[in-house]
C-alpha positions as CSV (number, residue, x, y, z in Angstrom):
1,M,-82.0,2.3,15.9
2,R,-78.6,2.8,14.1
3,A,-77.7,0.1,11.5
4,L,-74.8,-2.1,12.2
5,P,-72.0,-0.9,9.8
6,T,-71.4,-4.4,8.3
7,L,-70.8,-3.2,4.7
8,V,-68.3,-0.5,5.1
9,D,-65.8,-0.3,2.2
10,K,-68.0,-2.7,0.2
11,E,-69.3,-1.9,-3.3
12,I,-72.6,-3.5,-4.4
13,V,-74.0,-3.5,-7.9
14,L,-77.8,-3.4,-7.6
15,A,-79.2,-4.9,-10.8
16,V,-82.9,-4.2,-11.3
17,T,-85.2,-6.0,-13.7
18,G,-88.7,-5.5,-15.0
19,S,-90.8,-6.6,-12.1
20,I,-93.3,-4.2,-10.4
21,A,-91.2,-4.9,-7.3
22,A,-88.6,-2.6,-8.8
23,V,-90.3,0.2,-6.9
24,E,-88.9,-1.3,-3.7
25,T,-85.3,-0.8,-4.8
26,V,-85.1,2.8,-3.7
27,R,-85.6,1.6,-0.1
28,L,-83.2,-1.3,-0.6
29,A,-80.5,1.0,-1.9
30,H,-80.9,3.2,1.2
31,A,-80.8,0.2,3.5
32,L,-77.5,-1.0,2.0
33,R,-76.0,2.5,2.2
34,R,-77.0,2.8,5.9
35,R,-74.8,-0.2,6.5
36,G,-71.9,1.5,4.8
37,A,-72.0,0.1,1.3
38,R,-71.4,2.0,-1.9
39,V,-74.2,1.1,-4.3
40,Q,-74.3,1.3,-8.1
41,A,-77.6,0.7,-9.9
42,V,-77.9,-1.1,-13.2
43,M,-81.3,-1.3,-14.9
44,S,-82.8,-3.4,-17.7
45,P,-85.0,-1.6,-20.3
46,A,-88.1,-3.2,-18.7
47,A,-87.1,-1.9,-15.3
48,C,-86.8,1.6,-16.7
49,R,-90.4,1.5,-17.8
50,I,-91.4,0.8,-14.2
51,L,-89.0,3.0,-12.2
52,H,-87.3,6.0,-13.6
53,P,-83.5,5.8,-13.5
54,D,-83.4,9.1,-11.7
55,A,-85.0,7.5,-8.7
56,L,-82.1,5.1,-8.3
57,T,-79.6,7.8,-9.2
58,Y,-80.9,9.8,-6.2
59,A,-81.0,6.7,-3.9
60,T,-77.5,5.6,-4.7
61,G,-75.8,9.0,-5.3
62,R,-74.5,7.6,-8.6
63,P,-75.9,7.8,-12.2
64,A,-77.9,4.6,-12.8
65,I,-76.5,2.5,-15.7
66,T,-79.2,1.8,-18.3
67,A,-77.0,0.7,-21.2
68,I,-73.5,-0.7,-21.7
69,S,-71.3,2.0,-23.3
70,G,-67.8,2.3,-24.5
71,L,-66.8,2.5,-20.9
72,V,-67.6,-1.3,-20.6
73,E,-69.2,-0.8,-17.3
74,H,-69.8,-4.5,-16.8
75,V,-66.1,-5.1,-16.9
76,A,-65.2,-2.0,-14.7
77,F,-67.5,-3.3,-11.9
78,C,-67.7,-7.1,-12.3
79,G,-64.7,-8.0,-14.5
80,D,-61.5,-9.7,-13.2
81,E,-60.2,-6.4,-11.9
82,G,-63.6,-4.9,-11.2
83,S,-64.3,-2.7,-8.3
84,A,-67.6,-4.3,-7.1
85,D,-67.7,-6.8,-4.3
86,L,-71.2,-8.2,-4.9
87,L,-73.8,-8.4,-7.6
88,L,-77.3,-8.2,-6.2
89,V,-80.1,-8.9,-8.8
90,A,-83.2,-7.5,-7.1
91,P,-85.9,-8.0,-8.2
92,C,-85.1,-10.8,-10.6
93,T,-87.9,-11.8,-13.0
94,A,-88.3,-15.3,-14.3
95,N,-87.0,-14.1,-17.7
96,T,-83.8,-12.7,-16.3
97,L,-83.3,-15.6,-13.9
98,C,-83.4,-18.2,-16.7
99,K,-81.2,-16.0,-19.0
100,I,-78.5,-15.9,-16.3
101,A,-78.7,-19.7,-15.9
102,H,-78.1,-20.1,-19.6
103,G,-75.5,-17.4,-20.2
104,I,-77.8,-15.2,-22.3
105,D,-76.8,-11.5,-22.5
106,D,-79.3,-9.1,-23.9
107,T,-79.7,-6.5,-21.2
108,P,-77.3,-4.6,-19.0
109,V,-78.3,-6.8,-16.1
110,T,-77.7,-10.1,-17.8
111,T,-74.3,-8.8,-19.2
112,F,-73.3,-7.8,-15.6
113,A,-74.4,-11.2,-14.4
114,T,-72.4,-13.2,-17.0
115,T,-69.3,-11.1,-16.3
116,A,-69.7,-11.6,-12.5
117,L,-70.1,-15.3,-12.9
118,G,-67.0,-15.5,-15.0
119,R,-65.1,-13.7,-12.3
120,D,-66.6,-16.0,-9.6
121,M,-67.6,-13.0,-7.5
122,P,-70.4,-13.2,-4.9
123,I,-73.9,-13.0,-6.4
124,V,-77.4,-12.8,-4.7
125,V,-80.5,-13.2,-6.7
126,V,-84.0,-12.1,-5.4
127,P,-86.8,-13.6,-7.5
128,A,-90.1,-11.7,-7.8
129,M,-92.9,-12.8,-10.2
130,H,-96.4,-14.4,-10.3
131,H,-96.5,-17.6,-8.3
132,S,-97.4,-19.7,-11.4
133,M,-94.2,-18.5,-13.1
134,F,-92.2,-19.3,-10.0
135,R,-93.6,-22.8,-10.0
136,H,-92.7,-23.4,-13.6
137,P,-90.3,-26.4,-13.8
138,G,-87.9,-24.6,-16.0
139,V,-87.7,-21.7,-13.6
140,A,-87.2,-24.1,-10.7
141,N,-84.4,-25.9,-12.5
142,C,-82.7,-22.7,-13.3
143,Q,-82.8,-21.8,-9.6
144,K,-81.1,-25.1,-8.9
145,T,-78.5,-24.3,-11.5
146,L,-77.7,-20.9,-9.9
147,K,-77.5,-22.4,-6.4
148,S,-75.1,-25.1,-7.7
149,W,-72.9,-22.2,-8.9
150,G,-72.8,-20.8,-5.4
151,I,-75.3,-18.0,-6.1
152,G,-77.5,-17.0,-3.1
153,I,-81.2,-17.2,-3.8
154,V,-83.5,-15.2,-1.5
155,N,-86.8,-17.0,-1.4
156,P,-89.9,-14.8,-2.2
157,R,-92.9,-14.3,0.0
158,I,-95.8,-16.3,-1.4
159,E,-98.9,-14.1,-1.0
160,E,-102.0,-13.3,-3.1
161,G,-101.0,-15.6,-5.9
162,K,-97.6,-13.9,-6.3
163,A,-94.0,-14.7,-5.4
164,K,-93.4,-11.3,-3.9
165,I,-89.9,-9.8,-3.4
166,A,-88.4,-10.8,0.0
167,D,-88.4,-8.2,2.8
168,I,-85.5,-5.7,2.7
169,E,-84.1,-6.9,6.0
170,E,-83.8,-10.4,4.6
171,I,-82.1,-9.2,1.3
172,V,-79.6,-7.2,3.3
173,L,-78.8,-10.2,5.5
174,W,-78.0,-12.3,2.5
175,C,-75.7,-9.6,1.1
176,E,-73.9,-9.5,4.5
177,R,-73.7,-13.3,4.5
178,K,-72.0,-13.2,1.1
179,L,-69.5,-10.5,2.0
180,L,-68.6,-11.2,5.7
181,G,-66.2,-13.8,6.8
182,K,-67.5,-17.4,6.9
183,S,-66.5,-18.2,10.4
184,L,-69.7,-20.2,11.0
185,E,-70.1,-21.7,7.6
186,G,-71.5,-25.2,7.9
187,R,-72.3,-24.8,11.6
188,H,-75.7,-25.2,13.2
189,I,-76.4,-22.6,15.9
190,L,-79.3,-23.1,18.3
191,I,-80.6,-20.1,20.1
192,T,-83.4,-19.7,22.7
193,S,-84.8,-16.2,23.0
194,G,-87.3,-13.9,24.6
195,P,-89.7,-14.4,27.5
196,C,-91.8,-17.4,28.4
197,R,-95.4,-17.2,29.4
198,E,-96.8,-19.3,32.3
199,A,-100.6,-19.4,32.6
200,V,-102.1,-18.1,35.8
201,D,-105.7,-18.7,34.7
202,D,-107.3,-18.8,31.2
203,V,-106.7,-15.1,30.7
204,R,-103.6,-14.1,32.7
205,I,-99.9,-15.0,32.4
206,L,-96.7,-14.7,34.4
207,T,-93.8,-13.5,32.3
208,T,-90.8,-11.1,32.2
209,R,-89.9,-7.8,30.6
210,S,-87.6,-9.6,28.1
211,S,-88.1,-8.4,24.5
212,G,-86.2,-11.1,22.8
213,R,-84.2,-8.6,20.8
214,M,-80.8,-10.0,21.9
215,G,-81.7,-13.5,20.8
216,E,-82.9,-12.1,17.5
217,A,-79.7,-10.1,17.0
218,L,-77.6,-13.2,17.8
219,A,-79.6,-15.1,15.1
220,R,-79.1,-12.4,12.5
221,H,-75.4,-12.2,13.1
222,A,-74.9,-16.0,13.2
223,F,-76.6,-16.1,9.8
224,R,-74.3,-13.3,8.5
225,L,-71.4,-15.4,9.5
226,G,-72.6,-18.4,7.4
227,A,-74.5,-20.5,10.0
228,R,-77.7,-22.4,9.8
229,V,-79.7,-20.9,12.6
230,T,-82.6,-22.4,14.7
231,L,-84.3,-19.9,16.9
232,V,-86.7,-21.1,19.6
233,H,-88.9,-18.2,20.7
234,Q,-92.3,-16.5,20.1
235,G,-91.5,-14.3,17.1
236,S,-90.2,-14.6,13.6
237,V,-86.7,-13.6,12.3
238,P,-85.7,-13.7,8.6
239,C,-83.2,-16.4,7.5
240,A,-83.7,-18.5,10.6
241,E,-85.7,-21.6,11.3
242,N,-88.3,-20.2,13.8
243,V,-89.6,-22.7,16.3
244,Q,-92.6,-21.2,18.1
245,V,-93.0,-21.8,21.8
246,A,-94.8,-20.0,24.6
247,S,-94.1,-21.7,28.0
248,A,-90.9,-22.8,29.6
249,E,-92.0,-26.4,29.2
250,E,-92.6,-25.9,25.5
251,M,-89.2,-24.4,25.1
252,R,-87.6,-27.2,27.1
253,Q,-89.2,-29.9,24.9
254,A,-88.2,-28.0,21.7
255,V,-84.6,-27.7,22.8
256,H,-84.3,-31.3,23.7
257,R,-85.9,-32.4,20.5
258,I,-83.5,-30.3,18.4
259,L,-80.3,-31.2,20.4
260,S,-81.2,-34.9,20.3
261,R,-80.6,-34.9,16.5
262,G,-76.9,-34.4,17.3
263,D,-76.1,-31.8,14.7
264,V,-76.0,-28.6,16.8
265,D,-72.6,-27.0,17.1
266,L,-73.3,-24.2,19.6
267,Y,-76.2,-23.5,22.0
268,L,-76.9,-19.9,23.1
269,S,-79.4,-19.7,25.9
270,A,-80.5,-16.1,25.5
271,A,-84.1,-16.6,26.6
272,A,-85.5,-15.4,29.9
273,I,-86.8,-18.9,30.7
274,S,-89.3,-19.0,33.5
275,D,-87.9,-20.1,36.9
276,F,-91.4,-20.7,38.3
277,S,-94.7,-21.9,37.1
278,P,-97.9,-20.8,38.9
279,E,-100.6,-23.2,39.9
280,L,-103.2,-23.0,37.2
281,H,-106.6,-21.6,38.2
282,P,-109.2,-22.9,35.7
283,G,-111.4,-20.3,34.1
284,K,-110.9,-16.6,35.0
285,I,-110.1,-15.4,38.5
286,P,-112.8,-12.8,39.2
287,S,-111.5,-9.2,39.2
288,G,-111.0,-7.7,42.7
289,T,-110.6,-11.1,44.3
290,P,-107.6,-11.4,46.7
291,I,-105.5,-14.3,45.6
292,A,-102.1,-15.9,46.6
293,L,-100.2,-17.5,43.8
294,S,-98.4,-20.8,44.5
295,L,-95.2,-20.9,42.4
296,R,-93.6,-24.2,41.5
297,P,-89.8,-24.2,40.7
298,L,-89.1,-25.4,37.1
299,P,-86.1,-27.5,35.9
300,K,-83.0,-25.6,34.8
301,L,-82.9,-26.3,31.1
302,I,-79.3,-25.1,30.8
303,D,-78.2,-27.7,33.4
304,E,-80.0,-30.5,31.5
305,V,-78.3,-29.4,28.3
306,R,-74.9,-29.3,29.9
307,T,-75.1,-32.8,31.3
308,R,-76.9,-34.6,28.5
309,Y,-75.3,-33.2,25.3
310,R,-71.8,-32.7,23.9
311,V,-72.4,-29.2,22.7
312,P,-70.7,-25.9,23.8
313,V,-73.1,-23.7,25.8
314,V,-73.3,-19.9,26.1
315,A,-75.4,-19.0,29.2
316,F,-77.0,-15.7,29.9
317,K,-77.4,-14.5,33.5
318,M,-79.4,-11.5,34.8
319,G,-78.1,-9.3,37.6
320,Y,-75.7,-6.6,38.8
321,D,-73.3,-8.5,40.9
322,E,-73.2,-12.0,39.4
323,E,-69.6,-12.6,38.5
324,D,-68.8,-15.0,41.3
325,R,-71.9,-17.1,40.4
326,A,-71.0,-16.9,36.8
327,R,-67.5,-18.2,37.5
328,K,-69.1,-21.2,39.2
329,M,-71.1,-21.9,36.1
330,L,-67.9,-21.8,34.1
331,D,-66.4,-24.3,36.5
332,S,-69.4,-26.6,35.9
333,G,-68.7,-26.8,32.2
334,I,-70.5,-23.8,30.7
335,G,-68.3,-22.4,27.9
336,L,-69.2,-18.7,28.2
337,V,-71.5,-16.7,30.5
338,V,-73.0,-13.4,29.5
339,I,-74.2,-11.2,32.4
340,N,-77.1,-8.9,31.5
341,R,-78.1,-5.8,33.5
342,P,-81.8,-5.6,34.5
343,D,-81.9,-1.9,33.8
344,V,-81.5,-2.5,30.0
345,M,-83.9,-5.3,29.8
346,G,-86.4,-4.7,27.0
347,S,-84.5,-1.6,25.6
348,E,-82.7,-1.2,22.2
349,E,-79.3,-0.8,23.9
350,S,-77.5,-3.4,25.8
351,R,-74.6,-3.6,28.3
352,V,-73.1,-7.0,29.2
353,T,-70.1,-8.6,30.8
354,V,-68.8,-11.7,29.0
355,L,-66.9,-14.2,31.1
356,G,-65.0,-17.3,29.8
357,G,-62.4,-19.8,30.8
358,S,-58.8,-18.9,31.7
359,G,-59.9,-15.6,33.2
360,F,-61.5,-14.2,30.0
361,R,-63.6,-11.1,30.7
362,K,-65.0,-8.6,28.3
363,E,-67.4,-5.7,28.6
364,A,-69.7,-5.0,25.6
365,I,-71.9,-1.9,25.3
366,G,-74.0,-0.8,22.3
367,T,-77.1,-1.8,20.3
368,K,-78.3,-5.3,20.5
369,D,-76.7,-6.0,17.1
370,E,-73.4,-4.6,18.2
371,V,-73.3,-6.6,21.4
372,A,-74.5,-9.7,19.6
373,R,-71.4,-9.4,17.3
374,E,-69.1,-9.2,20.4
375,I,-70.7,-12.2,22.0
376,L,-70.4,-14.4,18.9
377,D,-66.8,-13.3,18.4
378,A,-66.1,-14.5,22.0
379,A,-68.0,-17.7,21.4
380,L,-66.1,-18.8,18.3
381,P,-63.2,-20.5,20.2
382,L,-65.8,-22.8,21.8
383,L,-66.6,-24.5,18.6
384,L,-65.2,-28.0,18.1
385,P,-63.0,-28.6,15.0
386,G,-64.8,-29.9,11.9
């Protein structure tokens, strides 16, 4: 699937330190470039002992910087008139993290960092080290210092006694968040996504062909725009609070629990929430046995949300000829209705019609990420001031 070109015309300095995770930076450079960024690698001496500079020269298409020369590269890229838009320190060792927090310059990476901090340019730091080092109170305090300066810290994955470098997708999302407009900064976005599973017996379920990709794309893009994102679904998406549910009733309870806190600014109901629940047959229905399923209608969660909470709602409706019904939903207080086509359900591409008040109508066609961007752009006017 093609990457969303979120970083076109952006220049990112990829600063690499002496963690074994440095071997991941070739893939990271490629991921940033696929989104349109120009990438310039800077390496500490310790990083050069783990990954040859030629590898990052190849990955970025530019000679990797391994020493500060008379060209004063740190000023050219990160100084007041520098060309770079973002400094990404990935991976960042405990040693480098603490040096940045204390203004110590003794490698090309720390010199770039001090220059970038003085300019107040966007910075993202991606720690990677042994877990015991990550837990060190001095390292923890230095992270707090960096966060207080507005630096983004991408939390590591704690596995096998190590604080491993975050997944590339998560790192890229943080870069996008730092570089894109902050239209959702300080906002809490609640999204329901994917299919629900209703038990038929102890083995079988009744569900839909929904993949959940649209809800996941909406969560990613809301995070890019600065939001705090809560995603109620069955999977896991980086940079979001993932609330795991299976059935429609579990989703209903989770949504009410979250909305009752009173801090949600926008609810996007992208899930294919079950309309019916079958009567449960205990045990396993024997194979080959003719059976008739009795289906019980379930409450409409979106109607409950609309009537109980003061929160703008974006509803999703499946069908080919649903505009009249969608307009009735708008008349009832729904802020925006997104009409999906059944023939693209579960695919990587999407084709929707977005309807809003005052006759607003917009067609959106493309990848899930591209369409999610269009939907959120249309939803921004729904947000209450503040």
